[in-house]
VOPAGU-2260 file (C-alpha; in pm, 1 decimal, decimal comma):
REM VOPAGU-2260
SITE   aa  ch    i         X         Y         Z
SITE  MET   A    0       0,6     -10,1       1,7
SITE  THR   A    1     292,8     210,5      16,5
SITE  SER   A    2     273,2     555,5    -154,4
SITE  ASN   A    3     562,9     730,5    -300,2
SITE  GLY   A    4     400,7    1054,0    -377,1
SITE  PRO   A    5     509,3    1355,3    -152,8
SITE  VAL   A    6     480,6    1420,7     201,6
SITE  ARG   A    7     226,7    1696,9     246,7
SITE  ALA   A    8     158,5    1654,8     600,2
SITE  LEU   A    9     278,2    1501,7     937,2
SITE  ILE   A   10      76,2    1299,4    1183,8
SITE  PHE   A   11     235,8    1238,7    1540,6
SITE  ASP   A   12      93,3    1008,3    1796,2
SITE  MET   A   13     195,5    1121,4    2130,1
SITE  ASP   A   14     260,4     895,7    2400,9
SITE  GLY   A   15     577,0     684,4    2314,9
SITE  THR   A   16     634,2     905,0    1993,5
SITE  ILE   A   17     651,3    1275,6    2057,5
SITE  VAL   A   18     793,8    1167,7    2415,9
SITE  ASP   A   19     924,8     823,7    2552,0
SITE  ASN   A   20     666,9     809,1    2845,7
SITE  MET   A   21     520,1     455,9    2763,8
SITE  ARG   A   22     679,6     289,1    3079,0
SITE  PHE   A   23     517,5     550,8    3292,5
SITE  HIS   A   24     196,5     443,0    3148,0
SITE  GLU   A   25     257,6     100,3    3230,7
SITE  ASP   A   26     359,1     164,9    3590,5
SITE  ALA   A   27       6,0     335,7    3618,2
SITE  TRP   A   28    -193,8      15,7    3435,4
SITE  GLU   A   29       9,4    -195,6    3659,6
SITE  HIS   A   30     -90,8     -26,4    3992,6
SITE  LEU   A   31    -456,8      -9,2    3851,5
SITE  HIS   A   32    -440,1    -383,1    3797,8
SITE  VAL   A   33    -273,5    -456,1    4123,4
SITE  THR   A   34    -504,7    -243,8    4309,1
SITE  HIS   A   35    -817,1    -418,4    4170,8
SITE  GLY   A   36    -653,3    -764,0    4203,7
SITE  LEU   A   37    -617,8    -839,3    3846,2
SITE  PRO   A   38    -294,1   -1002,2    3684,2
SITE  PHE   A   39     -82,3    -787,3    3491,4
SITE  ASP   A   40     168,0    -861,8    3225,6
SITE  ARG   A   41     348,8    -555,2    3078,0
SITE  ASP   A   42     461,7    -697,2    2713,8
SITE  SER   A   43     105,6    -837,4    2611,7
SITE  PHE   A   44     -53,8    -549,1    2757,7
SITE  PHE   A   45     114,3    -302,9    2527,1
SITE  SER   A   46     115,9    -460,8    2210,8
SITE  HIS   A   47    -287,7    -511,3    2263,7
SITE  THR   A   48    -386,5    -181,4    2425,0
SITE  ALA   A   49    -148,8      95,6    2298,1
SITE  GLY   A   50    -354,0     343,2    2115,8
SITE  MET   A   51    -683,9     255,4    2229,5
SITE  ALA   A   52    -896,5     521,9    2463,2
SITE  VAL   A   53    -863,6     469,8    2841,0
SITE  GLY   A   54   -1214,2     355,3    2891,3
SITE  GLU   A   55   -1171,4     114,7    2576,9
SITE  ILE   A   56    -922,1     -30,4    2780,1
SITE  ILE   A   57   -1091,3     -47,8    3109,2
SITE  SER   A   58   -1446,7    -171,7    2991,0
SITE  PRO   A   59   -1356,9    -539,6    2896,1
SITE  LEU   A   60   -1148,2    -578,0    3221,4
SITE  PHE   A   61   -1437,8    -496,3    3447,3
SITE  PRO   A   62   -1747,6    -591,9    3232,6
SITE  ASN   A   63   -1981,5    -537,1    3500,4
SITE  ALA   A   64   -1898,3    -198,6    3620,6
SITE  ALA   A   65   -2123,7      95,8    3569,9
SITE  PRO   A   66   -2000,2     371,1    3319,4
SITE  ALA   A   67   -1925,7     613,4    3630,9
SITE  GLU   A   68   -1724,1     350,4    3796,1
SITE  ILE   A   69   -1505,3     288,5    3469,8
SITE  GLU   A   70   -1453,1     685,1    3438,3
SITE  ALA   A   71   -1359,6     681,9    3801,9
SITE  MET   A   72   -1080,6     383,3    3761,2
SITE  GLY   A   73    -964,9     624,8    3423,6
SITE  LYS   A   74    -909,9     910,6    3634,2
SITE  GLU   A   75    -724,5     702,5    3895,3
SITE  LYS   A   76    -473,5     550,2    3626,9
SITE  GLU   A   77    -442,8     888,4    3457,6
SITE  LEU   A   78    -359,3    1091,6    3803,6
SITE  PHE   A   79    -105,9     823,6    3875,5
SITE  TYR   A   80      65,6     853,6    3567,7
SITE  ARG   A   81      73,4    1218,8    3552,9
SITE  ARG   A   82     213,8    1227,0    3907,6
SITE  ASN   A   83     456,4    1041,0    3829,1
SITE  TYR   A   84     567,9    1138,0    3484,7
SITE  GLY   A   85     526,9    1511,3    3531,7
SITE  PRO   A   86     895,7    1586,4    3638,6
SITE  HIS   A   87    1030,7    1366,1    3325,0
SITE  VAL   A   88     859,0    1534,3    3016,2
SITE  ALA   A   89    1131,8    1569,7    2731,1
SITE  PRO   A   90    1092,0    1561,8    2338,6
SITE  MET   A   91    1191,3    1247,5    2148,3
SITE  PRO   A   92    1538,3    1307,9    2026,7
SITE  GLY   A   93    1528,0    1488,9    1680,3
SITE  LEU   A   94    1161,6    1555,4    1691,9
SITE  LEU   A   95    1214,2    1933,9    1736,6
SITE  ASP   A   96    1439,7    1951,7    1434,0
SITE  LEU   A   97    1168,1    1741,5    1210,9
SITE  MET   A   98     946,3    1998,6    1339,7
SITE  THR   A   99    1131,5    2271,4    1215,6
SITE  ARG   A  100    1212,4    2115,3     879,9
SITE  ALA   A  101     850,7    2061,5     831,4
SITE  ASP   A  102     776,9    2433,4     921,4
SITE  ALA   A  103    1023,8    2554,2     690,2
SITE  ALA   A  104     866,8    2357,6     424,2
SITE  GLY   A  105     536,0    2475,9     489,6
SITE  VAL   A  106     417,3    2092,0     590,4
SITE  PRO   A  107     118,8    2105,5     843,7
SITE  MET   A  108     148,6    1888,7    1148,4
SITE  ALA   A  109     -90,3    1737,7    1374,4
SITE  VAL   A  110    -124,8    1541,9    1696,0
SITE  ALA   A  111    -373,5    1225,5    1677,5
SITE  THR   A  112    -357,5    1070,3    2015,9
SITE  ALA   A  113    -589,1     838,6    2232,1
SITE  ALA   A  114    -467,9    1025,7    2547,6
SITE  PRO   A  115    -740,9    1214,4    2741,9
SITE  PRO   A  116    -703,6    1594,8    2751,4
SITE  GLY   A  117    -521,8    1624,2    3115,1
SITE  ASN   A  118    -246,0    1418,5    2957,9
SITE  ILE   A  119    -199,1    1596,8    2620,1
SITE  ASP   A  120    -167,7    1921,6    2829,0
SITE  ILE   A  121     118,1    1779,7    3051,5
SITE  VAL   A  122     302,0    1701,1    2728,8
SITE  LEU   A  123     235,4    1971,1    2477,5
SITE  ASP   A  124     219,4    2226,5    2711,6
SITE  THR   A  125     527,9    2135,3    2892,9
SITE  LEU   A  126     726,6    2135,9    2590,7
SITE  GLY   A  127     550,5    2445,2    2443,3
SITE  LEU   A  128     445,9    2257,6    2152,1
SITE  ARG   A  129      70,4    2307,0    2129,9
SITE  SER   A  130      56,3    2600,1    1875,0
SITE  ARG   A  131     296,1    2447,7    1618,1
SITE  PHE   A  132      17,9    2175,0    1544,6
SITE  ALA   A  133    -252,7    2242,1    1301,4
SITE  THR   A  134    -508,2    2038,9    1509,9
SITE  ILE   A  135    -521,3    1818,1    1786,5
SITE  ILE   A  136    -734,4    1496,4    1749,5
SITE  ALA   A  137    -844,9    1292,5    2051,7
SITE  PRO   A  138   -1121,1    1057,6    2160,4
SITE  SER   A  139   -1261,2    1348,2    2396,4
SITE  GLN   A  140   -1351,3    1474,7    2078,8
SITE  GLY   A  141   -1617,3    1190,1    1976,4
SITE  PHE   A  142   -1349,3     990,7    1765,7
SITE  ARG   A  143   -1288,6     600,0    1829,2
SITE  GLY   A  144    -950,0     504,4    1954,4
SITE  LYS   A  145    -688,2     325,0    1727,1
SITE  PRO   A  146    -689,7      65,0    1540,1
SITE  ASN   A  147    -963,7     236,4    1403,3
SITE  PRO   A  148    -858,8     494,8    1127,7
SITE  ASP   A  149   -1093,5     791,7    1299,3
SITE  LEU   A  150    -813,8     980,8    1453,2
SITE  PHE   A  151    -606,6     994,9    1172,3
SITE  LEU   A  152    -882,1    1077,7     883,1
SITE  GLY   A  153   -1011,6    1349,8    1146,5
SITE  ALA   A  154    -649,1    1491,9    1142,9
SITE  ALA   A  155    -616,8    1490,2     737,3
SITE  GLU   A  156    -966,9    1647,4     729,1
SITE  ARG   A  157    -895,3    1920,0     962,3
SITE  MET   A  158    -565,5    2004,7     785,4
SITE  LYS   A  159    -749,4    1982,7     420,3
SITE  ILE   A  160    -452,2    1718,7     310,1
SITE  ALA   A  161    -547,3    1377,9     130,9
SITE  PRO   A  162    -473,9    1080,3     347,9
SITE  GLU   A  163    -223,5     921,5      83,0
SITE  ALA   A  164     -33,8    1234,1     147,1
SITE  CYS   A  165      10,1    1190,4     510,8
SITE  VAL   A  166     282,7    1018,3     685,3
SITE  VAL   A  167     204,4     896,6    1055,7
SITE  PHE   A  168     457,0     841,9    1332,8
SITE  GLU   A  169     366,4     583,1    1571,5
SITE  ASP   A  170     518,3     334,5    1832,4
SITE  ALA   A  171     249,8      89,7    1846,6
SITE  PRO   A  172      80,2    -176,3    1630,9
SITE  ASN   A  173    -248,8     -58,8    1673,5
SITE  GLY   A  174    -129,3     284,4    1527,5
SITE  VAL   A  175       2,0     158,5    1230,0
SITE  GLU   A  176    -286,5     -55,1    1155,4
SITE  ALA   A  177    -493,6     262,5    1203,1
SITE  ALA   A  178    -266,6     455,6     966,1
SITE  ARG   A  179    -301,7     164,3     711,9
SITE  ARG   A  180    -691,1     149,4     754,4
SITE  ALA   A  181    -665,2     544,8     687,4
SITE  GLY   A  182    -438,5     503,5     355,2
SITE  MET   A  183    -164,8     656,3     536,0
SITE  ARG   A  184     203,1     570,3     514,5
SITE  ALA   A  185     356,3     517,0     857,3
SITE  VAL   A  186     695,3     551,1    1057,5
SITE  ALA   A  187     733,4     318,5    1342,8
SITE  ILE   A  188     906,1     488,2    1637,8
SITE  LEU   A  189    1079,9     193,9    1802,6
SITE  SER   A  190    1065,2     330,6    2189,2
SITE  MET   A  191     893,2       2,2    2308,4
SITE  LEU   A  192     889,7    -249,5    2021,6
SITE  GLY   A  193    1158,2    -355,3    1777,0
SITE  ALA   A  194    1122,0    -334,7    1374,4
SITE  ASN   A  195    1018,5    -707,7    1375,4
SITE  ASP   A  196     714,6    -621,1    1564,8
SITE  PHE   A  197     610,1    -405,9    1254,7
SITE  ALA   A  198     741,4    -624,8     993,8
SITE  GLY   A  199     382,1    -738,2     881,6
SITE  PHE   A  200     241,4    -391,8     797,6
SITE  ASP   A  201     281,0    -274,2     417,0
SITE  ASN   A  202     258,2      82,3     490,8
SITE  VAL   A  203     562,0     107,1     732,0
SITE  ILE   A  204     808,8     319,0     519,4
SITE  ALA   A  205    1089,6     313,4     778,4
SITE  SER   A  206    1137,5     234,5    1155,9
SITE  ALA   A  207    1384,7     402,5    1391,7
SITE  LYS   A  208    1443,0     428,7    1760,5
SITE  ASP   A  209    1379,9     808,8    1762,0
SITE  PHE   A  210    1365,3    1075,1    1503,1
SITE  ALA   A  211    1740,0    1186,8    1520,9
SITE  ALA   A  212    1806,9     819,3    1360,0
SITE  LEU   A  213    1573,3     924,8    1078,6
SITE  ASP   A  214    1756,9    1218,6     966,7
SITE  GLY   A  215    1801,7    1253,6     607,5
SITE  LEU   A  216    1544,3     950,9     518,9
SITE  PRO   A  217    1455,6    1014,8     132,9
SITE  ALA   A  218    1080,7     913,3     219,5
SITE  LEU   A  219    1053,4    1218,8     441,0
SITE  ARG   A  220    1154,1    1475,9     203,5
SITE  PHE   A  221     882,5    1725,0     133,0
SITE  ALA   A  222     756,9    1845,0    -176,0
């Protein structure tokens, strides 16, 4: 499905992509599981849930819980995460250089994340990046989480860019699958997984541990 057309827009996942924070999320999820007497396996949990909205993750764990209980547990998890991650917010290496190149080329950028508003705030506002994105898309605005393509298609629509002209940056298979369903190319950021974990996706044009390792990639030359 890979397109060789020019790159006219960049869409960034946030957690594990803009910032290297997924281990803090895992700590918070483990805390929630242990608190409620549930087993927790880090590796399988990340690969199956990364990119999903918090409510989409919690609901199957507690099938008999009322919506208010699901919401309360989600808030519990996110408060634990924000309290622990707050002092450590930093951009992924090479991110700011790529954004500067995109700005100079007039290429718009968006964030498409499953994170709730408070988590978006702590990353984008701490780093001072919010104003540099044309739009920020999240499930709190009514979109389904990944692997559904809704977040990415919403970002492309708001930027008025055709999906096939967008490149998505993602750290999780659910996110790369969402990009594939949206008809978009993807770059796998290997902050948690290895390149082999993305080998089955025909829309992955590159993989790297961070953005600095992507410097000079021909597929990211802007028209």
